Backbone as CSV, one residue per row, in Angstrom:
resi,resn,N_x,N_y,N_z,CA_x,CA_y,CA_z,C_x,C_y,C_z
1,MET,5.278,13.152,3.330,5.042,12.485,2.080,4.136,13.370,1.226
2,ALA,4.490,13.526,-0.016,3.709,14.369,-0.915,2.400,13.691,-1.280
3,THR,1.375,14.483,-1.435,0.078,13.968,-1.854,0.153,13.612,-3.327
4,GLN,-0.384,12.459,-3.686,-0.374,12.017,-5.070,-1.758,12.170,-5.670
5,ASN,-1.790,12.481,-6.952,-3.064,12.486,-7.670,-3.364,11.039,-8.040
6,ILE,-4.396,10.482,-7.469,-4.719,9.082,-7.659,-5.863,8.950,-8.647
7,ASP,-5.672,8.086,-9.633,-6.707,7.816,-10.618,-7.748,6.899,-9.980
8,ARG,-8.854,7.455,-9.552,-9.872,6.673,-8.866,-10.666,5.787,-9.825
9,SER,-10.397,5.898,-11.123,-11.073,5.038,-12.083,-10.255,3.771,-12.370
10,ALA,-9.116,3.602,-11.693,-8.271,2.422,-11.906,-9.041,1.157,-11.542
11,PRO,-8.674,0.033,-12.152,-9.386,-1.217,-11.855,-9.316,-1.562,-10.373
12,THR,-10.351,-2.189,-9.879,-10.409,-2.562,-8.472,-10.723,-4.040,-8.340
13,VAL,-10.613,-4.528,-7.127,-10.993,-5.902,-6.839,-12.511,-5.932,-6.718
14,ASP,-13.177,-6.771,-7.444,-14.632,-6.955,-7.474,-15.438,-5.659,-7.420
15,ASP,-14.999,-4.661,-8.168,-15.709,-3.392,-8.373,-15.894,-2.535,-7.124
16,ARG,-15.261,-2.872,-6.023,-15.293,-1.989,-4.854,-14.271,-0.877,-5.070
17,PRO,-14.448,0.273,-4.438,-13.459,1.331,-4.616,-12.131,0.992,-3.943
18,TRP,-12.096,-0.049,-3.172,-10.900,-0.435,-2.430,-10.855,-1.948,-2.312
19,PRO,-9.771,-2.671,-2.403,-8.473,-2.173,-2.854,-8.381,-2.143,-4.367
20,ARG,-7.572,-1.287,-4.867,-7.366,-1.189,-6.303,-6.284,-2.171,-6.732
21,LEU,-6.339,-2.595,-7.976,-5.336,-3.516,-8.506,-4.031,-2.801,-8.828
22,VAL,-4.098,-1.506,-9.028,-2.913,-0.715,-9.353,-2.888,0.498,-8.433
23,TRP,-1.711,0.861,-7.965,-1.523,2.016,-7.090,-0.407,2.851,-7.687
24,PRO,-0.382,4.164,-7.473,0.703,4.969,-8.056,2.081,4.456,-7.618
25,ALA,3.034,4.487,-8.534,4.399,4.034,-8.237,5.047,4.944,-7.201
26,VAL,6.036,4.407,-6.502,6.796,5.174,-5.515,7.696,6.154,-6.260
27,ALA,7.694,7.401,-5.836,8.572,8.403,-6.446,10.023,8.032,-6.136
28,PRO,10.936,8.219,-7.102,12.335,7.839,-6.890,12.977,8.483,-5.660
29,SER,12.532,9.647,-5.272,13.130,10.334,-4.129,12.486,9.957,-2.797
30,SER,11.490,9.066,-2.814,10.787,8.688,-1.588,11.668,7.829,-0.692
31,GLY,11.490,8.005,0.600,12.147,7.145,1.575,11.095,6.316,2.272
32,ALA,11.517,5.209,2.845,10.581,4.373,3.590,10.096,5.124,4.821
33,CYS,8.872,4.858,5.232,8.299,5.506,6.418,8.866,4.907,7.703
34,CYS,9.383,3.689,7.627,9.771,2.943,8.820,11.246,3.057,9.174
35,CYS,12.084,3.403,8.215,13.530,3.436,8.446,14.183,4.184,7.282
36,PRO,15.507,4.355,7.321,16.156,5.080,6.214,16.302,4.262,4.931
37,GLY,15.783,3.038,4.912,15.899,2.179,3.734,15.085,2.667,2.549
38,GLN,15.389,2.085,1.408,14.663,2.383,0.172,13.310,1.672,0.220
39,PRO,12.203,2.348,-0.114,10.909,1.665,-0.098,10.833,0.594,-1.181
40,ALA,10.419,-0.594,-0.780,10.254,-1.701,-1.710,8.780,-2.028,-1.908
41,PHE,7.957,-1.659,-0.917,6.531,-1.956,-0.959,5.732,-0.771,-0.426
42,GLN,4.483,-0.700,-0.882,3.534,0.283,-0.375,2.408,-0.480,0.301
43,ALA,2.269,-0.294,1.582,1.147,-0.885,2.307,0.045,0.159,2.316
44,VAL,-1.144,-0.234,1.918,-2.270,0.693,1.899,-3.328,0.138,2.847
45,LEU,-3.546,0.876,3.931,-4.515,0.461,4.935,-5.891,0.919,4.521
46,PRO,-6.899,0.080,4.701,-8.240,0.418,4.224,-8.862,1.559,5.020
47,PRO,-9.802,2.262,4.396,-10.545,3.300,5.126,-11.301,2.672,6.294
48,THR,-11.524,3.464,7.314,-12.275,3.009,8.486,-13.355,4.029,8.816
49,ALA,-14.113,3.768,9.842,-15.123,4.733,10.283,-14.461,6.029,10.749
50,GLU,-13.254,5.926,11.301,-12.555,7.111,11.805,-11.735,7.826,10.732
51,VAL,-11.244,7.087,9.748,-10.398,7.652,8.692,-11.044,7.313,7.354
52,ALA,-11.505,8.330,6.647,-12.297,8.107,5.432,-11.477,7.660,4.223
53,ALA,-10.189,7.975,4.200,-9.366,7.649,3.035,-8.345,6.568,3.386
54,PRO,-7.896,5.797,2.399,-6.841,4.813,2.659,-5.570,5.514,3.135
55,ILE,-4.773,4.828,3.928,-3.501,5.366,4.413,-2.379,4.570,3.766
56,GLU,-1.433,5.269,3.140,-0.314,4.640,2.457,0.929,4.699,3.341
57,ILE,1.595,3.547,3.467,2.841,3.470,4.221,3.890,2.853,3.309
58,LEU,5.024,3.518,3.156,6.109,2.989,2.335,7.013,2.138,3.223
59,LEU,7.191,0.868,2.857,7.958,-0.069,3.666,9.196,-0.572,2.932
60,CYS,10.304,-0.696,3.668,11.471,-1.371,3.117,11.152,-2.869,3.080
61,ALA,11.978,-3.651,2.417,11.718,-5.090,2.285,11.687,-5.787,3.646
62,HIS,12.607,-5.421,4.536,12.656,-6.047,5.853,11.374,-5.786,6.643
63,HIS,10.933,-4.539,6.705,9.727,-4.222,7.472,8.465,-4.770,6.807
64,TYR,8.472,-4.920,5.499,7.344,-5.585,4.829,7.250,-7.038,5.296
65,ARG,8.378,-7.745,5.265,8.365,-9.158,5.693,7.898,-9.284,7.140
66,ARG,8.318,-8.365,8.001,7.958,-8.421,9.414,6.479,-8.115,9.652
67,SER,5.863,-7.330,8.787,4.489,-6.888,9.044,3.449,-7.459,8.086
68,SER,3.839,-8.274,7.127,2.888,-8.737,6.103,1.719,-9.522,6.691
69,SER,1.951,-10.353,7.707,0.834,-11.128,8.258,-0.169,-10.226,8.976
70,VAL,0.306,-9.199,9.668,-0.599,-8.261,10.342,-1.370,-7.444,9.303
71,LEU,-0.685,-7.008,8.263,-1.364,-6.257,7.206,-2.466,-7.096,6.563
72,SER,-2.217,-8.371,6.387,-3.228,-9.258,5.823,-4.438,-9.360,6.749
73,LYS,-4.200,-9.470,8.044,-5.295,-9.595,9.018,-6.185,-8.363,9.065
74,ILE,-5.599,-7.177,8.861,-6.407,-5.949,8.947,-6.973,-5.525,7.595
75,GLY,-6.719,-6.318,6.567,-7.296,-6.015,5.263,-6.494,-5.035,4.438
76,GLY,-5.202,-4.902,4.734,-4.354,-4.000,3.961,-4.072,-4.563,2.580
77,ALA,-3.744,-3.686,1.674,-3.336,-4.083,0.324,-1.864,-3.734,0.182
78,ILE,-1.126,-4.535,-0.560,0.296,-4.301,-0.757,0.566,-4.147,-2.244
79,TYR,1.391,-3.169,-2.565,1.815,-2.904,-3.938,3.327,-2.827,-3.948
80,ASP,3.954,-3.287,-5.035,5.401,-3.143,-5.129,5.730,-1.693,-5.466
81,SER,7.005,-1.372,-5.569,7.395,0.024,-5.782,6.939,0.558,-7.133
82,ALA,6.593,-0.338,-8.075,6.068,0.090,-9.374,4.557,0.286,-9.347
83,GLY,3.907,-0.077,-8.219,2.473,0.102,-8.096,1.649,-1.122,-8.455
84,ARG,2.277,-2.282,-8.632,1.551,-3.518,-8.964,1.144,-4.239,-7.691
85,ALA,-0.065,-4.781,-7.672,-0.569,-5.499,-6.496,0.301,-6.713,-6.200
86,VAL,0.520,-6.946,-4.905,1.300,-8.079,-4.401,0.385,-8.903,-3.516
87,ALA,0.427,-10.202,-3.669,-0.413,-11.086,-2.849,0.133,-11.143,-1.437
88,LEU,-0.737,-10.968,-0.459,-0.372,-11.097,0.943,-0.537,-12.540,1.382
89,PRO,0.209,-12.955,2.416,-0.004,-14.306,2.932,-1.407,-14.421,3.515
90,ALA,-1.921,-15.618,3.582,-3.256,-15.832,4.162,-3.246,-15.416,5.617
91,ALA,-4.336,-14.771,6.050,-4.424,-14.281,7.436,-4.566,-15.405,8.418
């Protein structure tokens, strides 16, 4: 996956650097990380003590539905393919 230039000044939830309300859109040539499907969502895993930067995973619609509850439990943020924040189900 190509590295994206991320605007770190983008609006965030309650002024924390993470999660942001907007994330860069999926490039048209991108494929999902989980299967050969077209990416419909971007799961962004929060930074941890071991990994300083957020981790982006491109998910097809099926794999998003299968993993949304786990992503919610670990504090992940979800964005649609245009980069708009998507509400996760309650953990």
